[in-house]
N, C-alpha and C positions, 0 to 999 in steps of 0.2 A: 503494501500497499505507501504511495507516495508520501510524502510529507502534505501537500496541500489537502489530499483527502483525508489524513488524518485532521488536520486544524477544519477541518469542514466536519467532520465527526464531533468532533469539541466542543464546537460552537454549537450544533445541535441539541449537544447532552445540556450544555449549559444551556439553551431557548428553551427545553423542555422544565427543566425546574425554575425558570422566572415564569413560566406560563404563556412564554411566547413560540411554542414549537408545541400543535399538538399531538399525541401521542393515545395511541388507542390499545387494549391489552386483546380486547375481540371486537370485530366489524360490530355484534347490535350495542357495541358499548358507546356508538356515532348515535346524536340523539335523533340524527334523521331516518334510523332504522326502522321502523316503524314491528320487529317482531322479537317476540322473546328468543332468547338464547336456548334456551328448554325447547326450540322445535328445532334449531341447528344440531342438539346433541342427539336428538333422537334420528336423523338423518343421517349424522355420523356414526352411530351402531347400525344403523343399517345399510352402512357402504362398507362395513365393516364383515357383516354378514355375505355382502352380495361379491364381496372380493376373498370371501370364504379363510379371511383375516380372525382367526378364533383361538381363544385360549387354549394355552396345553391341559393332558387332560394329567391330571398328578397324583399318583397312586403310592402302596407302600408295597415292597415285594416279600420274597416271603423271612428274610430276614429283619425284616422290620425298619427298612430305610426308605425315605420317602424320595421318589423317583416321578422322572416327568416323557410325556412324550406327545408326540402331536397329533392329535384327534383326526380319525380317519372318516370321512366327514361325504355325505351326499350335498351338493349344492344346490337343494331347491329352491335356493333364492335367483342363483343364476337360471336353471331351467326353466322355473316358470314364468320369467322377466325374459327371458329369447322364444316361449313358445310363442307368448301373450303378443309380441314385436312381430313376428314373421308372420303370423293368422292377422294383425291389424292393419299393416301396411307393409309392402317388400316391392322389390322391382318394375312388378306389374303397373302399381299404382301411375293412373296417369293425374297430371293437372292440368286445366286448359281456362282460359277468360275470352270472352264474349268478344271483349276487341283485340282485331286480328294482330294489330299492331302490337299492342299490351301481350298477348297473346304469344309472339316470336320471341319477344325480348323477352317473359319469363321464359320459356321453355329453353333460350340459348342460357340464361344463367343459370336453372336448374339442371342443365347436361354439364355444363362446366365446373360446377360444386358435386359434380355427382352427388345430389341430392337424394334419389331414393337409395340410393346405398348408403349416407352417412344418416340420414335420418331415421330407418330401420334398427342401425346400430345405436343412435342416441335415445330412440325410445326406449329401448332398453333397459339403459342405464334411469331414465324418467320412470321406467314402472316399478323399476326397486326401489328406486328411492323415492317417489314421491311426484318426481316432475323436475323439467328441463327448461331452459329460453334459449334461443337465438336471437343474433342480431346482426343486420345485414351492414357491411361497411364496404370502402373504397380503396383498393389496395394501392401502390405505387404503380401499375400500370393503369389506373383508373377502369381495373375490373372490379366489379361487384362480388365481394365476395360473403360466407355465410359464415359467422362464428359461434360459436354454440357453449354453452356455460351447463352443469349437470347443477344439481339442487343444493348443493355444498358453495356453491360458487355465483348466484343467486338472493339477491337480499329485497323484499316490498320494502318501498319510501310509505308512499300515499297509495290506501290501498284500501278495498272493500273484501267482504269476502266472494262477491261474481266477478271484479276487475280487478288488474294491476298497471295504475296509471304511471308509476313512478317505481325506480328499482336502482341500484346499484349492483355492477358486473364486477367480481373481485377474482381478478389472477395471480399466481404467485411465481415467482422463478425466485433462483438460488445462483448466488454468484461465491466463489471465491478469495475471500480477501485475507491479505496478512497470515495466508495457510489457516482459515478459519470460514466456517460456512455462514454467509448472513444471506436473509431472507428480507426479497422485497417485493410488496404485496399492492399493486397499481388496482385504484378502488375505479371507475368510471360511471358518474351516478349521471342518469338521468331523470331530471325536472323539470315541471311548468310552472313559469310563472307568469300566472291569470292564462286565460285562454288561450291565445295568443303564441305564447313565446315561450318557445321548447330550448331547454336550456341543457347541456353536456357538459360535465365538469371531471376532470380527472385529477387526481389526487396518489403520492406513491410515498408507502409506506419501508422502511427499513428496521429490521430487527435481526439481532443474533441468535435469537430463540426461535426453535421451530413450531411453538403453541402462540406465540404471539405476536399482533399485527406489528408495533414498534411505534418508533418515531416519524413525524412525515419530513419529507427533506423533499429537495428538484427535482423535479422529472427530467431535469437531464443530468443525470447518473446513469442512467440506462435506458432513458427515451427522449434523446437529442430531439428538438424541432416537434415536438409535442406539445401542441396548445393548453395553456388550462384551461380554458373552457372556451368555449362558442355557441354562438345566443343565434338560435332562427327566427326572425318576429313574422307571423304571419303567413310565413311559409309552410312549417311544416303542422301537421291538424290531429297525427293519430300517432301513440308511441311508435320509436321508431327498436321496437325488439317484440316477442312474442313470450308470450310462458303459455307451457301444457303444463298441465297436472292431473294426476288422476283423479277416475270420477269416483264418486262417493264422498259421505260426507268426514271431513275432519273430527273425529271424535277425542282426540289429546286437547286440541284447542279450537271449542266453536269458530271462535272469532278469526281463528288463521285460514287466510286465503290458502295456504301452502297444501298440497295434494299429502296421502299415506301411500306411502310405498309396499311392496310385499311379507316385510317382516313385522310393520308396524304392528299389526295386528295377528301374525302369525308366529311368533316370538316361540311360545312356549312346544306347540309342535314340532316347529324347527328344531329348537335342542332335544326334542324327546326322538328325531328322525336320526340327526347327527350320534345322538348318546347310541342311541340301540345299533347303527350301524359301525361304530366306532366298537361296542362290544362284540359285535358279531364279526369283525375281521381282527380283534384281537384274540376271539376265541380259535377261532381257525389257524392262528398262528402257534399261540399255546397248545392246540392240539395236534401237531405233527405228530407222525407217529414216534414212538419213545418202547426201544429194547430196553430193559438191565438186564445185563451180563454179569459177573464176577471183574471186576476189576484185574484181578492175574490174567484171562481170558485177552485183554485188549493192552499187554504189557510185549510190547516188540523189540526191547531189550534190557538185561541188568548192567548194575551200575558198579560198579567197583571200586572205588575212590576217586580214581580220575579217568581211569579207564572202564572200557565197556564192552559187553561181549553180549554176542549173539543167543539168545533162545535156544534152547535145544527143541522145543516143540513153538516156531513162529504161530502168531497167533493168524486162523483161517479167513476173516474178513475181507471183503472188499476194500480195499483201502480208501475210497471215493466214497463210501456208506456212511451215515452221518445220523441215523436212528438207534443205531447202539453206544447206550451210554454203561461208563462205569461204577458200579456201586459197590463198596466193601462190605461185608457180613461175616458168616460162620461157612464153615465150609459147607451146611444144606442147601447153600443161598444156589436155585437153579435160572434158568434165563426166562426173564418175566416180560410179558410184552405191559408197557405201561399205557399204551394209546387209551384215550378217552375216548366218547363218539360226539362229533361237534352236533347242536342242539339246530341243525339248519331249518327244518321246518318251522322249530317256535320262531325262530329270530324273523325268518320271513314274513310268517303271519302277522308279529309285531310291526313289521316294517311295513307293509301294507297296510295295516289298521290307520297306522299315522299319516300316512300317503292320504290314504284317502279323506281323514281329516281334515288335510293340509288341501286337496284338491276341493273340499265344502268350502274353506275357509277364504280361498284365493278367489273360486267363481269357475272352477275349471268342472267338466263331467265327468261323473266317476269312472274310472278306467283309465284318464289321461296320463297318470303316471304310476299309477302301481297295475299289477300284473296278477290277471285272472286265469292266465290258463287257458283260453276258451284260442279258437282256432280265428283264424284272418275273419275279419270280417268285410261285406262289402259295402259298395258307399253308398247305397242307401240306406242301412244298419248305421252306419259314421253318421250322415246327417240326420238321421231320428235318435240318435244314442250322446249329441254334441248340442243338444238344446241348450243347456247350460252355457257351456264355454259361447256361441253361439250369442247367447246375452248377452253375457260380460263383455266381449266383441264391441256388440250395439254400444256398449253404455260406453266403451272407450273409443269408439269412431266419431261420436258428439265432440268430447274433448280435441279429437284431433282434427276435427274441420274447424274448430273456432282456432285452434292453435294455429294451422294452413290460411285462415283467413287472416289471423293477424300479420302472420309472416309473409303474406305478398304483400298485403297494403304497406307492409314496413318497408319491403326490396322496391315495389313503385314509389314508396315517398320518396328514397334515397335516390331512386332515379331519374325523378323529375327535377331535384332539387342542385342547381347549376356550381352551389358552393362548396358539394363534395367531390368533384371534379379540378383536377390541373387547367384543364381550358375553359373552365368557365360555361359548358355548354353543356344543358341536361339531355340526358339521354334520351325521356319520351315525356309526354303533356298526362299529367292523372291530378285526378280531384277525387279525395278523400271523401268529400259530402254525395259525391256521390256513391250508388251499388255496385260494386267490384266484381259481379257477374263470376265469381268463382266457380267449377264443375270439378269436384274430383272423384274419379270412378278408382274404387278399391275392388279390388281382386279378389271376390268370394271364396279360390281356394277350395279345402274341402269340405265347404259346407251345402257347395252345389252337386247334385248329382247330373255330370256333365249329357250321361245316355240316355238319361230321364228326360231331362230339359230338350234336348232334341227331339225326342220322340213325341214330348206334346208342343213342341213350339212346329212341327213337320204335321202334325195334325190341325195345326192352327192355319197354317197355308193352303193348304187343303180343304178347309174350309173356307176361306178367304177372308178371313179375318184378321190376317196377319202378312204382311206385306215380304214377299222376297226379298228385299232389301236389309227391312230389320231382323229374319233369320239369319244372313248372313254377317251382319255386324254380329248380332248374339252368339252364333254357334263357332262362327270360325276364326272369330278375333280379327275381324278384318275394317278397316276404314270404312268410313263413309264414302271416298271416292274409291278405295280398291273395287268395294263392293259396287259403285255403278259401274266399275269398267267390268267387273266378271256378269254380272246382267245382259249389258252392252253385247258383249263375246257370245252368250248364250244364244241372245237372237238373232246373232250373223248366222250362228252354226244351224239355225234352223231351215229344212227346205221352205222356199219359196215357194208357193202358189200361184199363180194366175187362173184369171176365168177361163186362158184355154184348154186347162188340165183335168176338168171338168163338164169334159164333151157327153154329151150323151151314151152309154153304155160304160164308162173307162172311170177308173175307179180315178185318184188324183195322184199314181204312181207309173200311170199309163197301163194298167191291165185292164183285161177286160169284166164289167161290171159281174159280179158272180148270180147279181137278181136280174139280170136282163133277159128277154126272151130272145 
């Protein structure tokens, strides 16, 4: 660390003592943050379960010594979050706007950010932790990018239980200064000053402790050129961020706008699953085959002082065999099998029981994670038996659509604001007061029996109550333009009949009419 940096740190510490420099232990210590710290303690605990970062198992061995080992878990938090995210939103989902110009701009931004892939991955963490946030920004090449924040990086400011209009994003970085880890936290505040003035404020904090935000320092330390504050007067009408929260009430804090994750109301059953699975794995390890033999049978050599001599009767056991264990006893001791039976059926039943409880608590259909030993089901059976999962998915889709509307609005707000771009030129014209007209097409996946759907739709086409164009779009996955081309090609391939083809006594193909005299 340079002398200038050392002096700067010294002045910062002195300013803190005099009350001239702002200092925070936790982000929620800031007066502008309207959320209690207990909410983020809850989210941090859920994050540990999602990461499978659980406490060690402590026990006493046969000699009474205290030992510990890593728990062998079933990470059902990750499993359930990934399962829900994949059936809610995947790469087959499509976003479109009614305005052709805005729709093309949105499609280009979505493709450049690999949005479908990124959103499915971030949605998984949002389901596990109870929420996620995203905001558009413009990079150095004037491209609109999307920055993501998990539930531990997003803090509401002004809020109610239905809407979050102001927030702060927290991002952390680590640097080594004078052979010591230093933690920098950048806080980006999004606030309204009246109905028409939108303000973005950046603050940087420095700490040598991992769990402390630290003292406020100049942005130039690691973000040279970053503005402390930027104001938009009458230009921005909607927040430049979007927040997704999981459906259902927050039963820990009824006034909190933050959602509840997988763990929050399922911690006890998740602990039971992990504990039972750990004991089962430990029993398998302890239940390996063991055979007790007299110690003399495993002796390969005799030691005489500092010399060794071969036994007159060397052992006949396979040298790679590890099931034999030497025991000292009297002359009557014989080879004894000490292997104990592993209680596989009992543990399987217990784990399945807890998994069924977990399915019930998290909104999955019975049998989603547990194994019932039945044969493979048909698509119709899967649809009928997944009604609970389908209802849970529908609840999530409502929140996802709200999030996507907020995010697309924020993207268009940024694209239509010249101040964000180096050339001072907006990329589109957009009025946030007008109806957005966003259409989201979700892929139904396993919840639709494709064969049955196609059969029903064919019957509707034959009955003349369903257009062929809609049949192709619905069952072949074609766009409207491609479906139109299909129909035009089919019409061209049909035989053309003229009035001369229907001469008296002849059929349309030129043969004699079988009904003629």
